[in-house]
N, C-alpha and C positions, 0 to 999 in steps of 0.2 A: 663547646665554648672555647674560643681562642685564648692563648696565653695572655694577650694584650687585654682582652675583655675581662679575664679573671683578675688581672692586676687592677683594672679600673674599679671592679667591685670591692676588692680588698681595700683600696684607698677610700672608697665611699664609706665602708664600715669604720675605717679609722676616723673619717670626718664625723661620723655619727658619735663615736666615742669622745671626740673633741667637744661637740655641742653638749653631750652629757656632762662632761667635766665643767663646762661653763656654767650650767645651772647648778651643779653640785657646789662649786666654789662660791657662787654668789649667795647660796642659801645657808651656808654654814653659819654665817653671822646671825641670821634670823633664828635658827634653832638654838644658838648659844646666847641669844639676847638676854634672857633673864639672868644667866650666870654672869655675863659681862657687865650688865647694869648694876648688879649687886657688888661685883668685884671692884669696879671703878667708881661706884657711887653716882652713876649717871641718872639723870631724869629722862622722861619720855621725850622732852623737847630736844635734849642733847642727842639722844639716840636717833631721833628723826633727822637731825642734821647730818649725822654720819651716813644714814641711808641715802639722803639726798646727794651726798658727795659722789656716791657710786652712780646714781641715776643721771646726774649732770654730766660726768665725764663719759659715761657709756653712751648717752644720747648724742653727744658731740662727736665722739669717735666712731659711731656707727657710719657716719658719712665719710669722715676722713679715713677711717680704716678701709672702707670700700675703695677709695681712690688709691690708697697704698697697695691694696691687694691687686687691683687692676694693673698697677705698674710693676709690682714685684713678681706677680704670678701666684698661683695657689700654693705651691710648695713653700716658697720663702715667706709669703704673706702669712700663711697659717702658722708656720714655725715661729715667726717673730711675734705674732699675736699671743700664741699660747705660752711661749717662753716668758713674755712680760707678765701675763696675768698669773702664771704659776709662781713666779718670783714674788709678785705682790701678795698672793694668797699666803705663801710661807712667811712673808714679812709680818703678817698679823700676829704671828707667834712671838714677836720681839717687842710689841708695843707696850707702853707703860701708862697709857691714859687715852682719853677721848680724842685728843689731837692726833695721836699716832694712829688710832683706828681710822679716823677720817682720812688721813693721808694714805693709808694702805687701801682703803676703799676707793679713793680717787684713782690710784694706780691700777687697781683691779678693773675699773671701768675702762681705763685707757687701753688696757690689754684686750679685754673681751670685745671691744668695739669692732675688731676685725674678724671675729670668729664666724659669724653667720654670713657675711659677704663672701668670705673665702670658701665656706661650705657650699654656698650657692654657685659660686664660680666653677668649682670643681665638678659639681653635678651637671651643670649646663655644658661645659666644654668637653667632658669625657664620654658623654652618652648621647646616642642618637635620639631624635625627638620621640620615638615610640618606646623608649626606656627611661626617658628623662624624669618623668613625674615620680616614678618609683625611686630613682636615685635621689631626687630632692626630698622625698618623704623620709628615706632612710637617713640621709645626711642631717636633716633638721630634726628628725624624730628623736634623736638621742637626747635632746633637751628635756623631753618629757620623762625619760628614764632617769636623768639626773635629778629631776624634781621628786620622783618617786623614792629614790634611794637616799636622798640627802638626809631626811630626818633620822631614820634608824642608824645609818652609817655614822653620822656625826655624833649621835648620842652614845653609840658604842665606843667610838674613838675617844670621846671626852671622858667616859667612865674609866677607860683603861689608861689613858695617857694625859688626861687633863685637857683644858680648852686650848692651851698652847699646842699641845700635841696634835689636836684635831686639825688646826690650821696648818701645821707643819706637814701633816699627812697629805693634805690636798696638794701642797706644793710638790711633794714627792711623786704623787700620782701623775701630775702634769709633766714632771721631768721624765718619768717612764714613758709617757705617751710621746713626748718629743723625740726620745731616742728611737722609738719604734717608727715614727713618721720619717725621720731622716734616713733610717735604714731602708724602709720600704720605698722611698723615693730617690735613693742614692744614684740610680741610673736614669733618673728623670721621671716625669709623670706621663700618663697615657697620651698618645697623640690625640689632638682635638678631633671630636666627632663632627665639628662644624668648621667650615673654612673661615679663617680669620685673616685679615690684613695685618701686616706688621705696623702697628701704630703704638704710640706711647700711652694711649688711654683716651678717655672721653673728657671733653671740656665741660666743667661744671656749669658755666654760664650758658653754654650751648644746650646742655640737657635741660636746664631749668626754663629755657625759652620754648621747649617743646610742650605742646598741649597735653599729649599723652602722659608725659612725666608728671605734670602738675595734677592730672586726674588721679594717677595711682598714689601720689603723695597724699592728696586729700582723702582718698579712700582709706589709706592706712591710718591717717589721723583720726578717722571715725571709728574704725573697728578695734584698733589696738588697745584703747582704754578698757574694753571689756576683759581682755586677757589680763591686763595689769590688775584690774579689780579682782579677778579670781585668784591671782597670785598673792596679793597683799591683804585682801579684806575678808576672804571667806572664813578663815579661822575666827576672826572677830565676830562675823555674822553668826556662825555656829554656836559660839559662846553666848553672845548677847541675846539673840533672837530665838535660838533653839535650846539653850540651856545645857549644852554639852560641856563636859569636863575636858581638861587638857588631854587626858588619856583617850577619851572618846573622840576628840578632834583628830588625834593622831591615828586612830583606827579608821577614820572616814576620809580624811583630807587627801590621801594619796590616790584614792580610786579615780577621781576625774582625770588626773594626770596620766594614770596608766591607760585609761580609755583614749586620751589624746595621742599618746605615743603609738598605740596599736592602730588607731584610725589613720594616722599619717602614713604608715607603711601600707596598710590595706588599700587606702585611697590611691596611693601611688601606683600600685599594681592594677587596680581597676581602671584608673584613668588611662594608663598606657594601653590597656587592652582596647578601650574605646577609641583612642587615637589611632591605633593600628587599623581599625575598621573604617575610619573616616579620613577624608583627605584634608580636613581643616582642624588642626589641634586646638586652635583658638576657640572655635565654636564648642568643642567638647569640654574645654575647661570652663567656659562660661556656663554651660549647662550644670556642671558640678557646683560651681559657685552659687548659682541660683538655688539649687536643691539645699545646699548648706545654709544659705541665708533663710530659707523657709523654715528650717528647724530651730533657728536661734530664739524665737519667742518662748522656747522652753525655759529660758532664763527667767522670764517673768513668772512662768508657771511654778518655778522653784520657790518663789516667795509665797505662793498660795498653797503649797503642798501641805498635807495634813500632818506630816511627821518629818523628823530630821532625815530619816532614811529615804523617804520619797524626795525630799529636797536635794539630797546628794545624788540620787538617781537622775533627777532632771538636770542638775548641774553637769553631770557626766554626759548627758545628751547634748548639752551646749558645747562641751569640750570635744565630743565626737564631731559635731558640726564644725567646730573651729579647726580640727585636724584636717577635714576635707577642704575647708576654706583656705587655710594658710598654705597647704601643699599646692593647691591649684592657683592661688594668688601668685606664689613664687614661680610656678610654671608659666603663668600668664606673662610675667616679666620677661621670661626667656623667649616668648613668642613676639613680644612687642619691641624688644631692644636687642642690639647686637651683643654678641658674646663678650667682646672686649670692653663693653660698658656695663656688664651685668652686675659686677661687684659694686660699682659706684652707684648704680640705680638702686640696688638692694639696700646699700648703706643709707642712701637718702630717704628711702621709705622707712627704714628703721628709726632714723632720727625723727621723722615726723610722728611716727607711732610713739616714740619716747616722749616727745613734747606733749602729745595728747594724753599719755599716761600720767605725766607729772601734773598737768593742769587738772585732770579728772580726779586724781588722788586728793588734791586740795579741796575740790568741790565735794567729794564723797565725805570727807571728814566733817565739813560744815553741815551737810544734809543729814548725816546720821546723828550728829549731836542735837540738831534742832527737831528732826522728825524721826525717821527710822530708815531701814534699808529698802523699803518698798519703792520709792521713786527711782533708786539706782537700778534695781532689777527691772523696773518697767522700761527705763531708757535703754538698758543693755539689750532688751529684746527687739529693738528697732534699728540699731546702728548698723548691723550687717546688711539688712535690706537696703538701707540708705547708701552704704558703700557700694553695693552691687550696681545701683543705678549709675554711679560714677564710672565703675569699671565697664559697664555696658557702652558708655560713650567713648571709652578708650579703645574700642575695637580697632584692630590693625587695618590701616588703609594705605593705599599707595602714597597718600600725602605724607606718610611718616618719613619719606625721604628727606624732608626738611630737617629732621633730627640728625640724620647722617651728615648733611652738609654743615649744620651748625656745630656738631660735635667733632668734625674733622675726619670722618671715615664713612664708608658706605656700608649698607646693610649686608650682613652675611647671608650666604645661601644656606637655607635650613635643610 
């Protein structure tokens, strides 16, 4: 392996660490919620507004962050993003009430909005097509690791240093990562594995006029709410419907996210092997997306499971499918759109997913209060197949040249 290629993989693993930090930092509040609500005398309604502050800014900045990353490049874009959210995370340690918490969460969302577009851009630009899915899986798979380690690490830090110390610690971790990133990229980032024209970035109006962009946005609007449901509602489901204690939830809840992280990395290697044997990477990714969609009715089966253990196992199967799905979905974006627009397009899809997640969370609350979790699990089992039908229509064609003309640049040679 050449020195340049080793450098690219090193930076890819640093991107993975960044996405891990993004999920760790956002979940510290969730783990410390009982402590903070008691300390500040907050109601559930007040707490929900603090959570919403993050969701709102993060959803908006996913798109804007993508545009910024495409203009600044991966090195400066990721540095700016992580620097801002690490400062915001540390700022939680200085708050004295709900308004301060809400402001810190708002800043955290503004910073984290550029993380995944930057990770995607680096993976697409630095690796050839037959290594790209693995790079995407590694760069984005760190998020699952962050979700796994957040509960025990936060509990340990809070026990030793208090809740303010736990927040301050996350800011220090981010600062350490930023120093490592700037050092590793001090002589530049790897040469792009795809030929790019020197342009300032994609035009948002031009992108939104493209039919393929609208199709991938609609697809993410459909499937992202399932992932948000698993992040925010599964502990409540395990407590309310399965009767698990807090300690039992802690012993079970990390398993699906561990499966997610492993599946993203394994899927990346498998997909790249298939791409090397075929001349059409788009067809290979669509085959994996179809297989993943076929597994997602396991989410409905989790509701019907005879025990909590079986339910968690079936939810882990859903997260396995999501790992294959999201890795190939992001890879599909790299096949459909030029490299200099990839962070922008990724950001747009993240914003649509966030909107779907916010709307679905409101609906889940009403449904669960009036009925139970059964309708939610049932719907979650059909959203991926519906999203696949949209992606099937977004197959790359020569007509996609309209995107290039509208966005102000021509398609890269892959």
